[in-house]
C-alpha positions as CSV (number, residue, x, y, z in Angstrom):
1,M,40.3,34.2,8.1
2,N,37.4,35.6,10.2
3,D,34.0,36.0,8.6
4,S,32.5,39.4,9.3
5,L,29.6,39.1,11.7
6,A,26.1,39.9,10.3
7,V,24.4,42.8,11.9
8,P,21.3,41.7,13.8
9,L,18.0,42.8,12.5
10,D,17.0,44.6,15.7
11,V,20.2,46.7,15.5
12,K,19.4,47.6,11.9
13,L,15.9,48.6,12.9
14,M,17.3,50.7,15.8
15,N,19.8,52.5,13.4
16,L,17.0,53.2,10.9
17,T,14.7,54.5,13.6
18,A,17.5,56.8,14.9
19,S,18.2,58.1,11.4
20,V,14.5,58.8,10.8
21,L,14.2,60.6,14.2
22,F,17.3,62.6,13.5
23,M,16.0,63.8,10.1
24,S,12.6,64.5,11.5
25,L,14.1,66.5,14.3
26,T,16.3,68.4,11.9
27,A,13.3,69.2,9.7
28,L,11.3,70.4,12.6
29,V,14.2,72.7,13.7
30,L,14.6,74.1,10.2
31,A,10.8,74.6,9.9
32,A,10.7,76.4,13.3
33,G,13.7,78.5,12.3
34,G,12.0,79.4,9.0
35,W,8.7,80.2,10.6
36,W,10.6,82.5,13.1
37,V,12.4,84.2,10.2
38,L,9.2,84.7,8.3
39,R,7.3,86.1,11.3
40,H,10.1,88.1,12.9
41,P,9.3,91.9,12.6
42,A,13.0,92.5,11.9
43,F,12.3,91.2,8.3
44,S,9.2,93.3,7.7
45,I,9.7,95.6,4.7
46,G,11.1,98.6,6.5
47,A,12.1,100.9,3.6
48,I,11.4,101.3,-0.1
49,S,14.1,103.0,-2.2
50,V,12.8,104.6,-5.3
51,Q,15.1,105.6,-8.1
52,G,14.7,107.0,-11.6
53,E,13.9,110.2,-13.4
54,L,10.5,111.1,-12.0
55,A,8.7,114.1,-13.5
56,H,5.1,113.2,-12.5
57,N,5.6,111.2,-9.3
58,N,7.8,111.6,-6.3
59,A,9.4,109.0,-4.0
60,V,7.4,110.0,-0.9
61,T,4.0,109.8,-2.6
62,L,4.9,106.5,-4.3
63,R,5.9,104.9,-1.0
64,A,2.8,106.1,0.7
65,N,0.4,104.9,-2.1
66,V,2.1,101.5,-2.8
67,A,3.5,100.2,0.5
68,H,0.2,99.1,1.9
69,K,-0.5,97.1,-1.3
70,L,2.6,94.9,-0.9
71,V,2.0,91.5,0.7
72,G,4.6,89.7,2.8
73,N,7.9,90.5,4.2
74,F,11.5,90.7,2.9
75,F,11.6,87.0,2.1
76,T,8.0,86.3,1.1
77,V,7.0,89.4,-1.0
78,D,6.3,88.5,-4.6
79,L,8.6,90.7,-6.7
80,Q,6.4,90.3,-9.8
81,Q,3.3,91.4,-7.9
82,A,5.3,94.3,-6.4
83,R,6.4,95.3,-9.9
84,A,2.8,95.2,-11.1
85,V,1.7,97.4,-8.2
86,F,4.2,100.1,-9.1
87,E,3.4,99.9,-12.8
88,A,-0.3,100.5,-12.0
89,V,0.7,104.0,-10.7
90,P,-0.2,106.7,-13.2
91,W,2.7,107.8,-15.4
92,V,4.8,104.7,-14.6
93,R,5.8,102.8,-17.7
94,Q,8.2,100.2,-16.2
95,A,9.3,99.1,-12.8
96,S,12.0,96.7,-11.6
97,V,12.0,95.6,-8.0
98,R,14.7,93.8,-6.1
99,R,15.5,92.9,-2.5
100,Q,18.2,94.6,-0.4
101,F,19.0,92.8,2.8
102,P,17.8,92.8,5.5
103,N,14.5,94.6,5.0
104,Q,14.5,96.9,2.0
105,L,13.2,97.0,-1.5
106,Q,14.9,98.8,-4.3
107,V,12.7,100.1,-7.1
108,Q,13.9,101.5,-10.4
109,L,11.1,103.4,-12.3
110,E,10.8,104.6,-15.8
111,E,8.0,107.1,-16.5
112,H,6.1,107.6,-19.7
113,V,7.3,110.6,-21.8
114,P,4.2,112.0,-23.5
115,V,4.7,113.0,-27.1
116,A,1.1,113.1,-28.3
117,L,-2.5,113.1,-27.1
118,W,-4.5,110.0,-28.2
119,G,-8.1,109.7,-29.1
120,P,-11.0,112.1,-28.5
121,E,-10.6,115.3,-26.5
122,S,-12.9,114.0,-23.8
123,G,-10.5,111.1,-23.1
124,S,-7.3,110.9,-21.1
125,G,-5.2,108.8,-23.5
126,M,-1.7,109.8,-24.5
127,L,1.2,108.3,-26.4
128,N,4.7,107.9,-25.1
129,S,7.8,108.0,-27.2
130,F,7.5,104.3,-28.0
131,G,4.0,104.8,-29.4
132,E,2.4,103.1,-26.5
133,V,-1.0,104.2,-25.3
134,F,-1.3,105.1,-21.6
135,E,-3.9,106.8,-19.4
136,A,-3.0,109.8,-17.2
137,N,-4.2,113.2,-16.1
138,V,-3.8,115.4,-19.2
139,G,-3.8,118.4,-16.9
140,D,-0.3,117.3,-15.8
141,V,1.1,118.3,-19.2
142,D,1.0,121.3,-21.5
143,A,-1.5,119.8,-23.9
144,D,-1.2,122.8,-26.3
145,D,2.3,121.6,-27.1
146,L,1.2,118.1,-28.0
147,P,-0.4,116.9,-31.3
148,R,-3.6,114.9,-31.2
149,L,-3.5,111.5,-32.9
150,H,-6.3,109.1,-33.7
151,G,-6.4,105.6,-35.0
152,P,-7.7,102.0,-34.5
153,D,-6.7,100.1,-31.4
154,G,-3.3,98.5,-31.8
155,Q,-2.1,100.9,-34.5
156,S,-0.8,103.7,-32.3
157,V,2.8,103.0,-33.3
158,E,2.0,103.3,-37.0
159,V,0.1,106.6,-36.4
160,L,3.0,108.1,-34.4
161,D,5.5,107.0,-37.1
162,M,3.5,108.6,-39.9
163,Y,3.2,111.8,-37.8
164,G,7.0,111.9,-37.5
165,R,7.3,111.5,-41.3
166,L,4.7,114.1,-42.2
167,R,5.4,116.9,-39.8
168,P,8.8,117.9,-41.3
169,L,7.1,118.2,-44.8
170,F,4.5,120.7,-43.6
171,K,7.2,122.5,-41.6
172,Q,8.8,123.4,-45.0
173,L,5.7,125.6,-45.5
174,D,5.8,127.0,-42.0
175,L,2.7,125.0,-41.2
176,D,2.4,122.8,-38.1
177,L,0.7,119.4,-38.1
178,A,-1.7,119.5,-35.2
179,E,-3.8,116.4,-35.7
180,L,-3.4,113.1,-37.7
181,E,-6.0,110.3,-38.0
182,L,-5.9,106.9,-39.4
183,T,-9.4,105.8,-40.2
184,L,-10.8,102.3,-39.9
185,R,-10.7,102.1,-43.7
186,G,-7.0,102.9,-43.8
187,G,-7.3,106.5,-44.9
188,W,-5.2,109.3,-43.5
189,R,-6.5,112.8,-42.5
190,A,-4.4,115.7,-41.3
191,K,-5.4,118.9,-39.5
192,L,-3.0,121.8,-39.4
193,E,-2.5,124.3,-36.6
194,S,-4.2,126.9,-38.8
195,G,-7.3,124.7,-38.9
196,A,-6.9,123.5,-42.4
197,E,-8.0,119.9,-43.0
198,I,-6.2,117.7,-45.5
199,E,-7.4,114.4,-46.9
200,L,-4.2,112.4,-47.5
201,G,-5.8,109.3,-48.8
202,N,-4.9,105.7,-48.2
203,G,-2.3,103.3,-49.5
204,S,1.3,102.5,-48.5
205,I,3.5,104.8,-46.5
206,E,5.4,105.6,-49.7
207,Q,2.3,106.4,-51.6
208,V,0.9,108.8,-48.9
209,M,4.3,110.4,-48.6
210,A,4.7,110.9,-52.4
211,R,1.3,112.6,-52.6
212,T,2.2,114.9,-49.6
213,R,5.6,115.8,-51.1
214,R,3.9,116.8,-54.4
215,F,1.4,118.9,-52.5
216,V,4.1,120.6,-50.4
217,A,6.3,121.2,-53.4
218,T,3.6,123.0,-55.4
219,L,1.3,124.6,-52.9
220,T,3.1,127.9,-52.7
221,Q,3.1,128.2,-56.5
222,V,-0.6,127.5,-56.6
223,T,-1.6,129.9,-53.8
224,S,0.6,132.7,-55.3
225,R,-1.6,132.7,-58.4
226,Y,-4.5,134.0,-56.2
227,G,-2.3,136.4,-54.2
228,R,-2.3,134.1,-51.2
229,R,0.2,132.3,-49.1
230,A,0.3,128.7,-47.9
231,N,-1.3,129.7,-44.5
232,S,-4.5,130.7,-46.4
233,L,-5.2,127.1,-47.0
234,E,-8.6,125.9,-45.7
235,S,-8.8,122.4,-47.0
236,A,-7.2,120.1,-49.5
237,D,-7.9,116.7,-51.0
238,L,-4.9,114.7,-52.2
239,R,-6.8,111.6,-53.2
240,H,-6.9,112.6,-56.9
241,T,-4.7,110.6,-59.3
242,E,-3.2,113.5,-61.2
243,G,-3.3,116.3,-58.7
244,Y,-5.2,117.7,-55.7
245,A,-8.2,119.9,-54.9
246,L,-7.9,122.7,-52.5
247,R,-9.8,125.6,-50.9
248,L,-8.2,128.9,-50.0
249,R,-9.4,131.5,-47.6
250,G,-11.0,134.4,-49.5
251,V,-10.8,132.7,-52.9
252,T,-13.7,131.2,-54.8
253,T,-14.0,129.7,-58.3
254,V,-17.8,129.7,-58.2
255,T,-19.5,132.5,-60.1
256,A,-23.0,133.7,-59.4
257,D,-25.7,132.9,-62.0
258,V,-26.4,135.8,-64.3
259,P,-30.1,136.5,-64.5
260,K,-31.6,136.0,-67.9
261,K,-33.0,139.0,-69.7
């Protein structure tokens, strides 16, 4: 029985050296190939495909305004950074970006759908259908068709929700809700298209809605006593416990003092 011969130390060293050299050479070749791929103009971003229902942007303008802000080529471009660049464009709510080999980017965009103006008339804030605040050129929309809503920062969703609840109630009187405000103290104020201002008071949604329903259900009856219609309303205060106070156009309950004889 023959004992296997031990491999000499110098042979082991030669084999190890050869393996290290081979791996180093392989790494260099891969690095060189990678560098070539990253630098080769064939992989520069050559086209950007823009998809989505666009009402306030167009694909040509988007590509022209965004392409120069993208850093890297097909392999190195940061898709998260690219998404942020597209979402910084006015009217764009969300963007998703993906690569399409060999040198294209596919972009799917969702624009804001404005449902209300937000904040003071001097501003450019609007609300989308999700109650999110965004800034854009108000001149791009027919502002006369949008209500104006006000409220503290972070409560735009609640204000839009309340507007959606209240508007159908006033519609029952053929009155349109033009403005709604949530004050810092939690009180609600409404302004109708006719210019009438209504203090709705504070409290839970249910409490505010209950007061408003009572007001809507009885307003016509009250105004008819004075030969007026609901659209003659100038102001109303619903914050009273057992009823409400109102002012009608052309109606006064104040009598002049009779001079003493």
